[in-house]
C-alpha positions in Angstrom: -6.6 -2.1 -4.8 -7.9 -4.8 -3.4 -11.8 -6.8 -3.9 -14.5 -6.5 -1.2 -17.3 -8.5 -1.1 -20.2 -6.6 1.1 -23.1 -8.4 2.3 -26.1 -6.5 2.2 -30.1 -6.7 3.1 -32.9 -6.0 1.2 -35.6 -3.6 2.7 -38.7 -5.2 1.0 -38.2 -9.0 1.4 -35.1 -9.0 4.0 -33.1 -11.4 2.2 -29.5 -10.7 2.4 -27.2 -11.0 -0.6 -23.5 -10.3 -1.7 -21.8 -7.3 -3.7 -18.8 -7.3 -5.1 -16.3 -3.9 -4.9 -12.8 -2.7 -6.1 -11.5 -0.5 -3.4 -8.5 1.6 -3.4 -6.8 2.9 -0.3 -4.9 5.2 0.7 -3.6 8.2 3.3 -5.2 11.7 3.4 -3.3 13.7 5.8 -2.8 10.9 8.5 -6.4 8.8 7.9 -6.9 6.2 6.2 -9.4 6.4 3.2 -11.6 4.0 1.4 -12.8 4.7 -2.5 -15.1 2.4 -3.9 -13.7 2.6 -7.4 -15.9 -0.2 -9.5 -19.0 -1.6 -8.5 -18.4 -5.2 -9.6 -22.4 -6.8 -8.7 -24.2 -9.3 -7.2 -22.8 -11.9 -10.3 -18.9 -11.2 -9.7 -17.7 -15.0 -10.4 -14.5 -14.8 -10.1 -12.8 -17.7 -7.8 -11.9 -15.3 -4.3 -7.9 -17.3 -5.5 -7.6 -15.0 -8.3 -8.9 -11.6 -6.3 -5.3 -10.2 -6.0 -4.1 -11.1 -9.5 -7.5 -9.0 -10.6 -7.4 -6.2 -8.6 -3.3 -5.5 -9.6 -4.1 -6.0 -13.5 -7.1 -3.5 -13.7 -4.6 -1.0 -11.8 
């Protein structure tokens, strides 16, 4: 599991912002699949250096 930062652009105003997600990776039938477990939202104030520790604790 890992935390992914994704840049999103709003269609109404054209502004961009980042959203954060907890993602799980697994291999299914020889292909790598990733699925979002938790949408952590836009205001995720955990330093990037702590993301791996947080993901492993949630696991």
